[in-house]
N, C-alpha and C positions, 0 to 999 in steps of 0.2 A: 504494500500500500504506500503510495507516494506521499510526500510531505503535504501537498495541497489537499489531498483526500483526507489526511489525518486532521488537518486544521478545520476543514469543513465539518467532518464528523463530530469533533469535540466542540466546535462552535455551536452546532445544532443541539448537541447534548446539553450544553450549558443553557441555551435559550429555552429549551423545553423544560429543563429542570427548574428554572426560575418560575415558569408558568405553573408547574405542578406544585411547587412548594407554596406559592401564593394561594393556590386553590385550597391546599390542606389547611393553611392557617386561617383563611377567611371562613371556610366552612366550620372550622372548630370554634371560631368566635361566635358564630350564630347558633351553635349548639354546644355550649361549654360543659354540659353534663356528660356528653359523649364525644370527646375530642378525637382527633385522628388516630391516637395511639390506643384508644379504647378496644379491649378484647373481652368477649364473653368467654368464661372458662368452660371448656368442653372436655370432660374426663372420660366419657364413655362414647365409644363409636356408635353411630346410628346402626340400627339393625340391618339396614339394607346392605351394608358392607360385608355382612356375614351370611347373606342369603344363600342357602345351599342350591337354589335354582340357578345361581350364577357360576357354579362349579367349585373346584377345590383349589386351595392356595399352596404354592410350592416355591422353592428357591433353587436357582441354577447357579452353581459356583463355577464361574468361567475364569479364564485367564485375565487377571487384573480387575475383575469386577464380579459382584454377586447381584443377580437380578431376581426380583420377585415376579411371579406370574400366576395367573389363574387359568385353569384349563377345564374343559368340559367336552364330553363326547367320547366316541370310540377311537382309541389310539390306532386302530387298524385302518381307519378312514383317512382321506387326504387331510393334510394339515392346513388350516387357515390361521395365519398369524396376523394379529392386530397390533398396530403401532399408533399410540395416541399422540396428541399435540400439546400445546401450551394454552392455558394452565390446567392440565388434566392429569389423569393417571388411568390405570387399567379399567376403572369403573365407567369411563366414558363409553365403553363398548357393551354395556350391560344388555341393551336391547338386541344387539347383534349376536351376543353370546347365546342368548336364549333361542333366537331364530335359527342360527346356522349350525348349532351343535347337533341338530337332527341329521345333518348330512356330512358334517366335517368334524374332525378333532380340532376344536377351536382353542387358541391360546392367546391371551391378552396379557402383555407384560408391562411393568413399570419401567420406563426408560431410566437409564442411570441418572441419579439425582432426584428422582420422583418417587412418591409413595413409599413403599417398603424396600425399594432397591437401594443399593449402596450409593452414598453421596460423596464422591471425591471433592476435595476442597478447592483445588486449583482450577482456574479458568481453562487452562490447556487440556484438562481432563474431559472437556466437552467438544473437542474438535470433531469435524465430520468423519475423519478417518476412524476414530475410536467408536463413534456412534454406528457407523456401518459395520465395523468389526463385531460389535455387540450382536447385531442381527445375525451375522454369519455364524458366530460361535453358538448362539442360542439355537439356530436351526440344526446345527451339528449335534448339539447337546440333546435335542429332542429326537434325533435319530431319523430325520427325513432327508431325502435327496432333493425333493422339489416341494414348493409350497404355493398356496394361493395367498398373496400378500394384500392386506387391506390397511390403509394408512390415512391419517388426517393431520393437517396443519404441519407442525414441526416433524411429526412422524412421517408425513408425506414427503417432505424434503429429504429425510433420511432414506425413505423408500426409493426415491428417484436415483440417488447416488448408489444405493445397493443394487438397483436394477442395471445401472450403467457399468458397475464393476463385476456383478455376479449374475448376469441374465440367465445362465444355465440353471440356476437354483429356483427360478420362478416359473410356475406353470401359467398363472394368470395374475393380474394385479388390478386393484381398484384403489385409486388415490383421489382424495377429496379435499377441497378448500385449502389449498396450499400454493406455494410458489412453484416455479419451474427453474431448473438450473441456468437456463438461458433467458436473458432479457427481462428479468424481474422488475428492474427500475426503468424500463424503456418508456413507461407511461408516467407523465408528470403527476397525474392524479394518484397513481399508485405510490409515487414518491412521498406525497403529502399524507396519504393514508397510513404510511408506514412510519410515522413520526416516532412511535414508541421504540422502534429499533435504535434510533439515535439516543433517545432518552435513557434506554437501558444500558448505555455505555458508562453512565455515571455510577460511582460506587454508592452503596447504602440507600440513597433516596428512592431508587426504583423499588427496592424491597419494602421500604416504608410505605410507599404509595400503594403497592399491590395488596398489602395487608391492612390498609387504613380503614377506620370506622367499622371495626369488626368484620373485616374481609368482605365488605359490601360489594366489591367489584365482581364477585361471582354472580350475584344477583343481577348486576348491571349487564354483564356480557352474555350471560346465559338466558336471561328472561327479559329484563327491562331495556332492550335495545331497539324497540320499535318494530320488531319483526312481526309478520302476520301470524306465524304459528310457533309456539314453543311448548306444545302440549306434552312432549316426552320428558320434560324436566319438572320435577316436583320440588316442594320446599325441603323434603327429606333429602333429596339429591343434593341440594345446595348445602345442607348441613354436612353431608358426607364430604364434600369438597372442603368446607371450612375446617372440619375436624382433621382432615389429612394435611392441610397446608398451614395449620395454626401455629405449629412450633417455630421458635426462633430459628431463622435460617431456612424456613420452609420454601421460600421463593428464591433463595440465592442460587442454588444449582440450576433451576429452570431458567433464570435470567442469564446465567453464565453461558447458556447455549448461544444467546444473542451476542454476548461479549466475545466469545471465542470465534464466532462466524465473522465478525468485523475486524477483530484485532490480528488474527493470524489465520490465513487460509492454508490449512495443511493438506487439503485435497485439491489436486490440480483441476482447473476448469475442464469439464468434460468436452471431448472432441469426438466427432464421428470418425469412423474408420475409412470413409471415402470422401471424395472431394465435395459432393453436394451435402447440404445440411440434413443429415438423416442418421438416426440411431436405430439399429436393428434390435428391437426388443420383443419379448413375447406379447401376445395380444393383451390389451389392457383397456381400462376405462378411467378417464379423468373427468371428474364432475365437480360442480359447485352448487351450493344452495342459491336460490333466487335472491335472497336478501342478505348475502354476505357483505357486511359493511367494511370489512378490513382489506379485501382483495378485489381487484378488477378481474372478475371471473372470465368474462367474454374474451378479454385481451389475452389472458394467460392460457385459456383453452386454445385460442388461435395460434399462439406461439408454439405451444406443445405439439399441436397437430402438424405444424410445418416441419418439425424435427422428427416426428414419429408418425410416418404415414399410416400404419395400421392401428393407430390409437383411436378409440371411440370416445366421444365427448358428449356431455349432457349437462343441462341445467335442471336441478330438482326444484319443483315449484314449492313455494312456502319455505318456512324454516330460516334459520340464520347460519352464521359461520359454523356453528357446532351442529351440523346437519344430522349427524348420526344420533344426536340426543334430542334435538328439537322436533324433527319430523321422522321418527324411526320407522313408522309404517311405510311411508313413501320411499324412504331410502332402501329399506329391506326389499321392497318390490323391485326397485331399479337394480339392485345388486343381483337379485335372483334372475331377472330377465337377462342381464348381461352374462351371468354364469351359464345359464341355459343356452343362450344363443351362441356362445363361444365354445361349447362342448364339442 
């Protein structure tokens, strides 16, 4: 990263940090009984996190990291591996675990730094190289040669790089509401929508903001974002997220994903193996929710399609950025139709 890029990045980080800090202070002044550092004590996990209908909990001891995962279904069936995004954990796939465990052995894991997985302290521990290697190691640990890969948000970006590096390990893939390795900031509108990426480069303050006012941001991003439909997300689900992220440092590792991606690119920019812009990948589906307010879905779908000719693309009606949670019935139908048509 050149000097000019560094200056721009940290200049924007400082600008957005000033705005966020002002917001926290002003809102606290108007509600002094519950300032931004207020937290409700949560000693007991919501029952939904231990729901046996969502499968059983295990730990995979891999080289350099221990990952927590939940699995359900017949181990002899094809493996469907779920990779969550930010700020989520394995539980974001609860609706899909129930639906697809009928036909697959489903596994949803906590990425490093999330949930009950190990949380390395250094920013460098969240480089794309390591995140991709976690997927590879986990697939090998689970004893499968090929998988059906399903991913969302940050998990979707990890899935793209995994596909580009290990296409032979993927039978089919479904990636949703995420960026694409090429041309992410080609749209000025996307650049401004991604303001939080620059804000997250600042130390401490992003964690403070993410957990402020009793972690109210979970309600804001999951439910109160103006989307048409968020029926798949309940108040108990919100409590499950608050319980999981409530501990001091609960947001540091997840935010370190953004810091690592901007500060040091350890994975080379992917390039096609031929002159024209084309990646030879297995058949896949790239989709966005109709009301994703964080990403320019139409633009990203078009860019991805230009690089992957056999890629199928779709906009899912209703729902928000967290499409697998907000409109699970619609999404599960879209997934089933794709899996059936590509068999």
